C-alpha positions in Angstrom: -4.9 -34.6 29.0 -7.3 -31.7 28.2 -5.2 -29.3 30.2 -2.1 -30.7 28.4 -3.3 -29.8 25.3 -4.6 -26.4 26.0 -1.1 -25.6 27.5 0.3 -26.9 24.4 -1.7 -24.4 22.2 -1.3 -21.4 24.6 2.6 -22.2 24.4 2.3 -22.4 20.5 0.4 -19.2 20.4 2.9 -17.3 22.9 5.7 -18.7 20.7 4.2 -16.7 17.7 4.3 -13.8 19.7 7.8 -14.3 21.0 8.8 -14.6 17.2 7.3 -11.4 16.2 8.9 -9.4 19.0 12.3 -11.0 18.1 11.9 -10.2 14.3 10.7 -6.6 15.2 14.0 -6.3 17.5 16.1 -7.3 14.8 14.8 -5.1 12.1 15.3 -2.3 14.5 18.8 -3.1 15.4 19.8 -4.2 11.9 23.1 -2.4 10.8 25.2 -3.4 8.1 28.3 -1.9 6.0 27.8 -1.1 2.3 29.9 -3.9 1.7 28.0 -6.6 3.7 24.7 -5.0 2.3 26.1 -5.8 -1.4 26.9 -9.5 -0.1 23.3 -10.0 0.9 21.7 -8.5 -2.3 24.1 -10.3 -4.6 22.6 -13.9 -3.0 19.0 -12.5 -3.4 18.8 -9.6 -5.6 15.1 -9.5 -5.3 14.6 -8.7 -1.9 17.3 -6.2 -1.6 16.0 -4.5 -4.6 12.3 -4.1 -4.1 10.4 -0.9 -5.1 7.5 0.6 -3.0 5.0 -1.4 -5.4 6.8 -4.7 -5.1 7.1 -4.2 -1.2 3.4 -3.6 -0.9 2.8 -6.5 -3.5 4.6 -8.9 -1.2 3.3 -7.5 1.9 -0.4 -8.2 0.8 0.6 -11.7 -0.1 2.5 -12.1 3.2 -0.9 -12.1 5.1 -2.3 -14.7 3.2 -5.5 -15.9 1.1 -8.4 -17.9 1.1 -10.9 -19.1 -1.2 -14.5 -17.9 -0.9 -17.8 -18.4 -2.6 -19.6 -15.5 -4.1 -22.7 -15.5 -6.4 -21.8 -19.2 -7.0 -18.1 -18.7 -8.0 -15.0 -19.3 -6.0 -12.9 -16.0 -5.8 -9.9 -15.0 -3.7 -10.1 -13.2 -0.1 -6.8 -11.4 0.6 -6.7 -11.8 4.5 -5.0 -8.4 5.2 -8.5 -7.0 4.6 -9.9 -9.0 7.5 -8.2 -6.5 9.6 -5.6 -8.4 11.7 -4.4 -5.5 13.3 -7.6 -4.3 15.5 -9.6 -7.8 15.9 -11.7 -8.3 19.1 -11.1 -11.1 21.4 -12.5 -14.1 19.7 -13.4 -12.4 16.5 -11.9 -13.6 13.1 -12.4 -9.9 11.6 -11.2 -6.7 12.8 -12.8 -3.4 13.4 -11.9 -2.0 9.9 -12.6 -5.2 8.0 -13.6 -4.5 4.3 -16.8 -6.7 3.4 -18.1 -7.7 0.2 -15.7 -6.0 -2.1 -13.4 -9.1 -2.8 -13.7 -8.6 -6.6 -12.5 -5.1 -6.2 -10.0 -5.8 -3.8 -8.7 -8.4 -6.2 -8.7 -6.2 -9.2 -6.4 -3.8 -7.2 -4.0 -6.4 -5.9 -3.7 -7.9 -9.3 -2.8 -4.4 -10.9 -0.4 -3.8 -8.0 1.4 -7.5 -8.5 1.5 -6.9 -12.4 3.1 -3.7 -12.1 5.5 -4.8 -9.5 6.4 -7.6 -11.8 7.3 -5.1 -14.4 9.6 -3.1 -12.3 8.3 0.3 -13.4 5.4 2.2 -15.3 3.6 2.7 -12.3 0.3 4.3 -12.3 -1.6 6.6 -9.5 -4.3 4.3 -8.2 -7.7 6.0 -7.9 -10.7 4.4 -5.7 -13.7 6.2 -6.8 -17.2 5.6 -5.5 -20.0 7.4 -3.4 -19.2 8.0 0.1 -18.9 5.4 2.8 -18.0 2.3 0.6 -14.8 1.3 2.2 -12.4 3.3 0.0 -10.3 4.9 3.1 -10.5 1.4 5.0 -8.7 -0.4 2.1 -6.0 2.2 2.1 -5.6 2.3 6.0 -5.3 -1.4 6.0 -2.4 -1.3 3.0 -0.8 1.3 5.4 -1.0 -1.0 8.4 0.1 -4.0 6.6 3.1 -2.4 5.6 4.0 -1.0 8.7 3.9 -4.5 10.3 5.4 -6.1 7.4 8.6 -3.8 7.5 9.2 -5.2 10.9 9.4 -8.7 9.8 12.4 -10.9 8.6 11.2 -11.0 4.8 10.0 -7.4 4.9 13.2 -5.5 4.7 13.3 -1.8 3.4 16.7 -0.8 3.2 18.2 3.1 3.5 21.4 4.4 5.0 23.1 7.0 7.1 26.6 8.9 7.0 28.7 8.2 10.1 31.7 9.9 11.2 34.2 9.6 14.3 36.2 12.2 16.0 40.0 11.1 16.3 41.3 11.1 19.6 44.1 13.7 18.7 41.6 15.8 16.8 44.0 15.9 13.7 41.7 14.0 11.0 38.4 15.0 12.7 35.4 12.7 11.3 37.6 10.5 9.4 39.6 8.1 11.4 38.7 5.3 13.8 38.9 5.8 17.6 42.3 5.1 19.3 40.6 1.9 20.8 39.8 0.1 17.4 41.7 -1.7 15.2 43.4 0.4 12.2 42.6 -2.7 9.9 38.9 -2.0 10.5 37.7 -0.3 7.1 33.9 0.4 7.5 32.5 2.7 10.6 29.1 1.0 10.1 29.3 -1.3 13.5 30.9 1.3 15.8 28.8 2.1 18.7 27.0 5.2 19.0 29.3 6.9 21.6 32.2 6.6 19.0 30.5 8.5 16.3 31.2 12.1 16.0 28.2 12.8 14.0 25.6 10.7 11.9 23.8 12.2 9.0 20.8 10.3 7.9 19.8 10.3 4.2 16.4 12.7 4.5 14.7 11.1 1.5 15.6 7.7 2.7 17.1 6.9 -0.5 18.0 3.3 -1.6 21.6 2.4 -0.8 22.2 1.3 -4.3 21.7 5.0 -5.2 25.2 5.7 -3.7 26.7 3.9 -6.8 27.0 6.4 -9.8 23.9 5.5 -12.1 26.4 4.1 -15.3 28.2 1.9 -12.8 25.0 0.9 -11.0 23.5 -0.3 -14.1 26.4 -2.6 -15.2 26.8 -3.9 -11.6 23.1 -4.9 -11.4 23.3 -6.6 -14.8 26.0 -8.6 -13.7 24.2 -9.5 -10.6 21.2 -10.5 -12.5 23.1 -12.3 -15.1 24.8 -14.5 -12.2 22.0 -16.8 -11.8 19.2 -14.4 -11.3 17.8 -13.8 -14.7 14.2 -14.2 -13.6 14.5 -10.8 -11.4 13.6 -7.8 -13.3 16.0 -4.7 -12.2 13.5 -1.9 -11.3 13.7 1.1 -13.5 13.9 3.6 -10.5 17.2 2.0 -9.7 18.5 2.3 -13.1 17.6 5.7 -13.7 17.6 7.9 -10.6 19.9 9.6 -8.7 20.9 10.4 -4.9 19.2 13.2 -3.2 21.3 16.5 -3.3 22.5 16.3 0.3 24.1 12.8 0.0 25.5 13.6 -3.5 27.1 16.9 -1.9 28.5 14.6 1.0 29.7 11.9 -1.3 31.5 14.3 -3.6 33.2 16.0 -0.9 34.6 12.8 0.5 35.7 11.7 -2.8 37.7 14.6 -3.0 39.0 14.1 0.7 40.1 10.5 -0.4 41.4 11.1 -3.8 38.8 9.4 -5.8 38.8 6.2 -3.6 34.9 5.7 -3.6 35.6 2.5 -1.4 36.7 4.8 1.5 33.9 6.9 0.7 31.5 4.0 1.4 33.1 2.9 4.4 31.1 6.0 6.0 27.9 4.1 5.0 25.7 2.9 7.8 23.1 0.5 6.2 19.7 0.3 8.3 16.1 -1.0 8.0 13.3 1.7 7.4 10.5 0.9 9.7 7.4 2.1 8.1 5.2 4.5 10.6 3.0 6.9 9.6 2.8 8.6 13.2 6.6 8.9 12.9 6.4 10.4 9.2 8.5 7.4 7.9 7.1 5.5 4.9 3.7 6.4 5.0 1.6 9.8 4.8 -2.1 11.0 4.3 -2.8 14.4 2.4 -6.1 15.9 3.5 -7.9 17.9 1.1 -6.9 21.2 2.6 -3.3 20.3 3.0 -0.5 21.7 0.7 1.3 18.8 -0.9 4.1 20.9 -2.5 7.5 19.6 -1.1 10.0 22.3 0.5 13.6 22.5 0.7 15.4 25.2 2.7 19.2 25.5 3.7 20.0 24.5 7.1 20.6 27.0 9.7 24.2 27.5 10.4 23.5 28.1 14.0 22.1 24.4 14.5 24.2 21.8 16.0 24.1 19.4 13.2 25.1 22.0 10.7 28.0 23.1 13.1 29.2 19.6 13.0 28.9 19.2 9.5 30.6 22.4 8.7 33.7 21.2 11.0 33.9 18.3 8.7 33.3 20.1 5.4 33.9 23.8 5.6 31.4 25.7 3.3 29.1 22.8 2.8 25.6 23.5 1.8 23.0 21.2 2.7 18.8 21.5 2.7 16.3 20.5 4.9 13.8 18.5 2.9 10.2 18.7 4.3 6.6 17.7 3.2 4.4 14.8 2.6 6.6 13.6 0.0 9.6 13.1 2.2 7.2 11.4 4.9 5.9 9.0 2.3 9.1 8.1 0.3 9.6 4.3 0.0 6.1 3.5 0.9 2.8 4.7 0.5 1.3 8.4 -0.2 -2.6 8.6 0.3 -4.5 11.4 -1.1 -7.7 12.0 0.6 -10.4 13.4 -1.8 -7.6 13.9 -4.1 -9.8 16.2 -6.7 -11.3 18.3 -4.1 -8.2 20.6 -4.0 -7.5 23.4 -6.5 -3.9 22.2 -7.7 -3.5 20.6 -11.0 -1.2 18.0 -9.8 1.8 18.7 -11.9 3.7 17.1 -9.0 2.0 13.9 -9.2 2.8 13.6 -12.7 6.5 14.1 -12.5 6.5 11.6 -9.4 4.8 8.7 -11.2 6.3 9.1 -14.6 9.8 10.1 -13.8 10.0 9.2 -9.8 11.2 12.9 -9.3 9.7 15.3 -7.1 10.7 19.2 -7.1 11.4 20.9 -3.6 11.4 24.4 -4.3 13.9 24.0 -7.1 15.8 21.2 -5.4 14.9 17.6 -7.1 14.9 14.5 -5.2 14.0 10.7 -6.2 10.8 9.4 -4.8 9.7 5.8 -4.5 6.1 5.6 -3.2 2.7 3.9 -4.3 0.6 6.9 -4.8 -3.2 6.1 -4.2 -6.1 8.3 -3.8 -9.8 8.3 -2.9 -12.5 10.6 -4.8 -16.3 10.6 -4.9 -18.4 10.5 -8.1 -18.7 14.0 -8.4 -14.9 15.0 -8.0 -14.1 12.4 -10.4 -16.5 13.3 -13.1 -15.4 17.1 -13.0 -11.7 16.0 -13.4 -12.6 14.1 -16.3 -14.2 16.8 -18.0 -11.4 19.0 -17.5 -9.0 19.0 -20.7 -6.0 20.2 -18.7 -6.2 17.0 -16.5 -6.1 14.6 -19.4 -2.2 14.1 -19.1 -2.7 13.2 -15.1 -5.8 10.8 -15.9 -3.4 9.0 -18.5 -1.1 8.2 -15.7 -4.0 7.0 -13.6 -5.6 3.3 -12.9 -9.1 3.8 -11.6 -11.2 1.3 -9.8 -14.8 1.8 -8.8 -15.6 0.9 -5.1 -19.4 0.4 -4.7 -22.1 0.0 -2.2 -22.4 -3.7 -1.2 -24.9 -5.7 -3.2 -24.9 -8.9 -1.0 -27.4 -8.6 2.0 -25.1 -10.7 4.5 -22.1 -8.5 3.7 -24.1 -5.5 4.2 -25.5 -7.1 7.7 -22.0 -7.4 8.5 -21.6 -3.8 8.4 -24.5 -3.2 10.8 -23.2 -5.8 13.2 -20.1 -3.7 13.7 -21.9 -0.4 13.7 -24.6 -1.6 16.3 -21.8 -3.0 18.7 -19.9 0.4 18.4 -23.3 2.1 19.4 -23.6 -0.3 22.5 -26.8 -2.2 20.8 -27.3 -6.1 20.5 -29.9 -8.4 19.2 -29.2 -10.6 21.9 -31.3 -9.7 25.2 -29.1 -11.7 27.4 -26.3 -9.6 26.7 -26.1 -7.5 29.8 -23.4 -5.0 28.5 -25.4 -3.7 25.5 -28.9 -2.3 24.9 -31.3 -4.6 23.2 -32.7 -4.0 19.8 -35.6 -5.6 17.8 -34.7 -9.3 16.4 -34.2 -9.3 12.7 -33.7 -5.5 12.7 -30.1 -6.1 10.8 -31.7 -8.3 8.2 -34.6 -5.6 7.2 -32.0 -2.5 7.2 -29.5 -4.6 5.2 -32.2 -5.7 2.8 -33.7 -2.5 2.3 -30.1 -0.8 1.6 -29.2 -3.4 -0.9 -32.6 -3.2 -2.9 -31.8 0.4 -3.5 -28.8 -0.5 -5.5 -30.0 -2.9 -7.8 -30.6 -2.5 -11.4 -33.3 -4.6 -13.4 -31.8 -7.1 -15.5 -32.1 -6.7 -19.4 -33.1 -10.2 -21.3 -31.5 -9.1 -24.2 -27.9 -9.3 -22.4 -29.0 -12.8 -21.5 -30.1 -13.6 -24.9 -27.0 -12.6 -26.6 -25.0 -14.7 -24.2 -27.1 -18.0 -24.8 -29.8 -18.3 -22.4 -32.8 -20.2 -23.7 -36.3 -18.9 -23.8 -37.5 -20.2 -20.3 -34.6 -18.6 -18.8 -35.6 -15.2 -20.6 -38.9 -15.5 -19.1 -37.6 -15.9 -15.5 -35.1 -13.0 -16.2 -37.8 -10.6 -17.4 -40.0 -11.0 -14.3 -37.2 -11.2 -11.7 -38.0 -9.0 -8.7 -35.3 -6.9 -6.8 -35.5 -9.4 -3.6 -35.1 -12.4 -6.0 -31.9 -10.9 -7.8 -30.8 -10.1 -4.1 -31.2 -13.6 -2.7 -29.4 -15.0 -6.1 -26.5 -12.6 -5.3 -26.3 -14.0 -1.8 -26.1 -17.5 -3.0 -29.6 -18.4 -1.7 -32.6 -20.2 -3.5 -35.0 -17.1 -4.4 -38.4 -17.2 -3.2 -41.6 -17.2 -5.5 -40.1 -19.4 -8.2 -41.2 -23.0 -9.1 -38.7 -25.7 -8.4 -37.8 -26.1 -12.2 -37.4 -22.0 -12.4 -35.0 -22.0 -9.6 -32.7 -24.7 -11.3 -32.8 -22.9 -14.3 -31.9 -19.2 -12.8 -29.1 -20.6 -10.5 -27.1 -22.6 -13.0 -23.3 -21.3 -13.0 -23.5 -19.4 -16.2 -26.8 -17.5 -15.4 -25.3 -16.3 -12.0 -22.3 -15.6 -13.9 -23.9 -13.2 -16.4 -26.5 -11.9 -13.6 -23.4 -10.9 -11.7 -21.2 -9.3 -14.5 -24.3 -7.4 -16.4 -23.9 -4.6 -14.2 -20.8 -5.1 -12.2 -17.9 -4.8 -15.0 -14.7 -4.5 -13.0 -13.5 -1.9 -15.3 -16.5 0.4 -14.3 -17.5 0.6 -17.9 -20.4 2.3 -19.0 -22.7 0.6 -21.7 -26.0 1.8 -23.6 -28.8 -0.3 -24.8 -31.9 1.3 -25.9 -30.9 4.8 -25.3 -30.1 3.8 -21.5 -27.0 4.2 -19.9 -26.2 1.4 -17.4 -24.0 1.8 -14.6 -22.0 -0.4 -12.0 -24.5 -1.6 -9.4 -23.8 -0.1 -6.1 -22.5 3.2 -7.6 -26.0 4.7 -6.4 -28.4 4.0 -3.6 -28.7 4.8 0.0 -25.3 4.4 2.2 -25.0 2.1 5.0 
């Protein structure tokens, strides 16, 4: 019986793998004509009109959540940040798991979800804090999550290629179907690659709906939404923005070719799934402080094979090669590492977030990407003092990412670091060097104590604490405060004192006094209080 149960469990686990392989294969092979794409869209407009913000919001929820207890309060843990992509065998957490920042992560996720539900009015997300606080790890997991989600059955990001065929007698090169296909077939989308004369991808990976002229597009989407989908918010970018210049040029040439018949023009569209891959520069990119973020658009070289084929179809056509991080990240995530260490005043960021437009040496293109950056305390302080950057700051949403203030969470970091360095607390672990027992407890405790602030009795008095509780708060030691944060009974207190100090209201006040999620500074008696964890020693 035991063997049978084990085999059944293994079969179930392998079926999950088979389903994942099947989903990714289907995503890679997905092809649709423009009419087929619109048919799917009309049945499920939300899934087929999602912006980058909406995709990322759905991706985070795709990985699931669970409830955890933090300082006596039940909060949400988003399982994406367990790092399911780099998980060791028999371990629930991955190599780049984010510990102890669930409140901060929830605030980021809530903002992304709220913005996604509005269908526009995005901001640049800034993760602000001292070095070594998992800011980059949070972004890395967002990118890894989007790479995975874009390959699932529900994670479709759609773009398109232009396709043309070569007539067997070369009379209408690029426009007629091959002689062995039915003349009744309208779309060229499902032809085999060997039957195609040329394929021209949209370099900006524009959404297929951009192929419908803007005024007609708005009317079409409003009719779709009013036909039983009134809960769907049409994204602003799909209502107000345009095709990239290359695709608009091809569209206009074909419209002339077909005497204004847009249906025949769209028969040359092959709708595809966009599979996010930072390595392949599709839908994700990271900009390092020394890198140039300006986009570039240069004329295609006439001697190139692609240009020659296009020139045969459209004599005298002028197309551009779009290059840069904005191209790589379009329809996904653009990550600015230490974003305020560069000299640029970030004018390109303003146009991208306000109008969804990026300039490529005078050639404009639509960009749909979640822009997220990291910065340390010094960098963020300097940009806030610069009046020139006020317009940029007005279009940002910053989140403080502090050092950890729970000993148990800090210990998790050292467990990972010790494993990487080849150390273990278990003397029987033959593959690792042995370290002293409880060394992680000591190091984690010391690190956390350097990050805590002394509580102010006045704050608790203003919030309804009685005299006995205030007396305890006044004499609370750093170690006692750290133990309360870790949901443990503090040492050195009488039984009745412990009961007073760990009631939910007091624990909540203790947690919130120096930990406002908005990172707000407040002053009492001339003392400026900041968020706990924004100073102290790093892990």
